[in-house]
C-alpha positions in Angstrom: 131.8 139.1 114.5 134.1 136.0 114.5 134.6 134.7 111.0 136.3 131.5 109.9 137.5 131.3 106.3 138.3 127.9 104.7 141.3 128.2 102.3 143.1 125.6 100.1 146.6 125.4 98.6 146.3 124.7 94.9 148.5 124.7 91.8 148.7 128.1 90.3 147.4 127.7 86.7 148.9 131.1 85.7 152.3 129.9 86.6 152.1 126.2 85.5 151.5 124.2 82.4 149.3 121.4 83.8 150.0 117.9 82.4 148.7 114.5 83.2 151.2 112.0 84.5 152.2 108.9 82.5 149.8 106.5 84.2 146.8 108.9 84.3 146.4 108.8 88.0 147.2 112.5 88.7 148.7 115.6 87.2 152.4 116.0 87.2 153.1 117.8 90.5 156.9 118.0 90.4 158.1 121.7 90.3 154.5 123.1 90.3 154.1 126.5 91.7 151.3 126.6 94.4 149.2 129.5 95.7 145.9 130.1 97.6 142.8 129.1 95.7 141.5 132.2 93.9 137.9 132.0 95.2 139.2 131.6 98.7 141.3 134.8 98.4 138.1 136.7 97.7 136.5 135.1 100.7 139.3 136.2 103.0 139.1 139.8 101.7 135.4 139.9 102.3 135.9 138.6 105.8 138.5 141.3 106.5 136.2 144.0 105.2 133.3 142.8 107.4 135.7 142.6 110.5 136.9 146.2 109.8 133.3 147.5 109.7 131.8 145.7 112.6 134.7 144.4 114.7 135.6 140.8 115.6 138.2 138.5 114.2 139.1 136.5 111.1 140.7 133.1 111.3 141.8 131.1 108.2 141.8 127.3 108.2 143.1 124.7 105.8 143.0 121.0 105.4 146.3 119.8 103.9 149.9 118.8 104.5 152.6 121.0 106.2 153.1 122.9 103.0 149.6 124.3 103.3 151.0 126.5 106.1 152.3 128.8 103.5 148.8 129.8 102.3 147.7 130.3 105.8 150.6 132.7 106.4 149.9 134.5 103.2 146.3 135.2 104.3 147.5 136.2 107.8 149.9 138.6 106.1 146.8 139.9 104.2 145.2 140.7 107.6 143.7 137.6 109.1 144.1 137.4 112.9 145.2 133.7 113.0 145.4 130.4 111.2 144.7 126.7 111.9 146.2 123.9 109.9 144.2 120.6 109.9 146.8 118.0 109.0 147.0 114.2 109.4 148.1 111.3 107.3 144.6 110.0 107.8 143.2 113.0 105.9 145.0 112.2 102.7 142.7 111.2 99.8 139.6 112.7 101.4 136.7 113.4 99.1 134.5 116.5 99.4 132.4 114.9 102.2 135.6 114.0 104.1 137.0 117.5 103.9 133.7 118.9 105.1 133.6 116.4 108.0 137.2 117.5 109.0 136.2 121.2 108.8 133.0 120.5 110.8 135.0 119.0 113.7 137.3 122.0 113.7 134.3 124.5 113.6 132.7 122.8 116.6 135.8 123.4 118.7 135.4 127.2 118.1 132.6 129.7 118.2 132.2 131.3 114.8 129.3 133.6 113.7 130.1 133.3 110.0 132.0 130.7 107.9 133.1 131.5 104.4 134.5 129.3 101.7 135.4 129.9 98.1 132.7 129.0 95.6 134.9 126.2 94.3 138.5 125.0 94.3 140.8 123.3 91.8 138.7 120.2 91.5 135.7 122.3 90.4 133.2 120.3 92.5 131.9 123.3 94.4 130.5 121.0 97.2 132.4 121.5 100.4 130.6 124.7 101.5 127.2 123.2 101.1 128.2 119.9 102.7 129.7 121.8 105.7 126.6 123.8 106.2 124.4 120.7 106.1 126.6 118.9 108.6 126.5 121.9 110.9 122.8 122.4 110.3 123.4 126.0 109.5 121.8 128.2 106.7 123.8 128.3 103.5 124.0 130.5 100.4 126.3 129.8 97.4 127.8 132.1 94.7 127.5 135.1 97.0 128.7 138.3 95.5 127.4 140.8 98.0 127.2 140.9 101.8 125.6 143.5 104.1 125.6 143.1 107.8 122.0 143.9 109.0 122.7 143.3 112.7 124.3 140.7 114.9 121.7 138.1 113.9 121.2 138.6 110.2 123.0 139.3 106.9 121.7 140.4 103.6 123.4 138.5 100.8 123.3 138.8 97.0 123.7 135.8 94.8 124.6 135.5 91.1 121.9 133.4 89.4 121.2 132.3 85.8 121.2 134.9 83.1 123.4 137.3 85.0 120.6 138.2 87.3 121.0 139.1 91.0 119.0 137.5 93.9 118.9 139.1 97.3 118.3 137.1 100.5 118.3 137.6 104.2 120.1 134.9 106.1 120.3 134.2 109.8 123.6 134.0 111.7 125.5 131.8 112.3 125.6 130.6 108.6 127.9 129.4 105.9 128.5 131.3 102.6 130.5 130.3 99.5 132.0 133.4 97.9 132.1 134.2 94.2 135.0 135.9 92.6 134.5 139.6 91.8 132.7 140.3 95.1 135.7 142.6 96.0 139.3 143.4 95.0 141.7 141.4 97.3 144.3 143.6 98.8 148.0 143.4 97.9 150.2 141.4 100.2 153.6 143.0 100.7 157.0 141.6 101.8 156.6 143.5 105.1 153.4 141.7 105.9 154.8 138.3 105.1 157.8 138.9 107.3 155.5 140.1 110.1 153.7 136.8 110.3 156.7 134.5 109.4 157.4 133.5 113.1 153.8 133.4 114.3 152.7 130.0 115.5 150.0 128.2 113.6 148.4 125.4 115.6 148.2 122.0 113.8 145.3 119.7 114.6 145.0 116.1 113.6 142.4 113.4 113.8 143.0 112.8 117.5 142.7 116.5 118.3 139.5 116.8 116.4 137.9 113.5 117.7 137.7 112.1 114.2 137.7 108.4 113.5 140.4 108.0 110.8 138.3 105.4 109.0 135.6 108.0 108.2 137.9 110.3 106.3 140.8 110.0 103.8 140.8 107.2 101.3 139.3 104.9 103.8 136.1 107.0 104.2 135.8 108.4 100.7 132.5 107.7 98.9 133.9 109.3 95.6 137.1 108.1 94.1 138.9 109.7 91.2 139.7 106.9 88.7 141.6 108.6 85.9 142.9 111.9 84.5 143.1 112.3 80.7 143.1 114.9 78.0 140.2 114.4 75.6 141.0 113.3 72.1 140.3 115.7 69.3 137.0 114.8 67.7 136.8 113.5 64.2 137.1 116.3 61.7 138.5 118.7 64.2 140.9 121.3 62.7 143.3 123.6 64.4 143.7 126.9 62.6 147.2 128.3 62.7 148.7 131.6 61.7 148.3 135.2 62.8 145.0 136.4 64.3 144.0 137.9 60.9 144.9 134.7 59.1 142.9 132.6 61.5 139.9 134.8 61.2 140.0 134.7 57.4 140.3 130.9 57.4 137.4 130.6 59.9 135.2 132.8 57.7 136.0 130.7 54.6 135.1 127.5 56.5 131.9 128.9 57.8 130.9 130.0 54.4 131.8 126.6 52.9 129.7 124.8 55.6 126.7 127.2 55.1 127.2 128.8 58.5 127.3 132.3 57.0 126.6 133.7 53.6 
């Protein structure tokens, strides 16, 4: 089974303190530590496990600038067979639809049985996987936390639904799935693996290579534009409790009693 996994380079929230820049147009990106999007990492691990069971290949692909090559190499060190970087100045400022259109063009140049994305990325929109499936006219399932290969034409997938319940579906191949965290335990990537892929060539494809009209992607083609970043103001009457954990708990209980929340 030939599997394509879409990955994204994002700020590592565990390593950074995220702040809005002075004019509110973006976050402060100077000196940020970046890594692969967490959901995408689970998708890559799932692809590797499927490949190891039934054979085939795993290719990782990313839309981004030249620095996105580092996350492709990381996933190749993890075990992916190859990587593709989709990079062009025309792609900058793409909304979710634009990113999906870029990925669609790349998918159509290959022959993939299964396409995996993370359930969401740093913008939290959770839309690229579904849009990509719609553009390709392929079946789609979101929030997938279980995959079984039935045969070379079908998968059985489990989805997390409301109330912590599980839904099982059978889905035809080729298809697109967005992967939820917790579906597996991504393997450790060691220095030896990183060194092994350091010199491997990663092809770069731009708008011309993909046959994309630059006016349909990037800022020029975006239907959704981000207007402002801001930190919400504290609401009227909001109070920050300070002190040790025990002191905060004691103060909270006193407030709840005073407000009639508990007796």
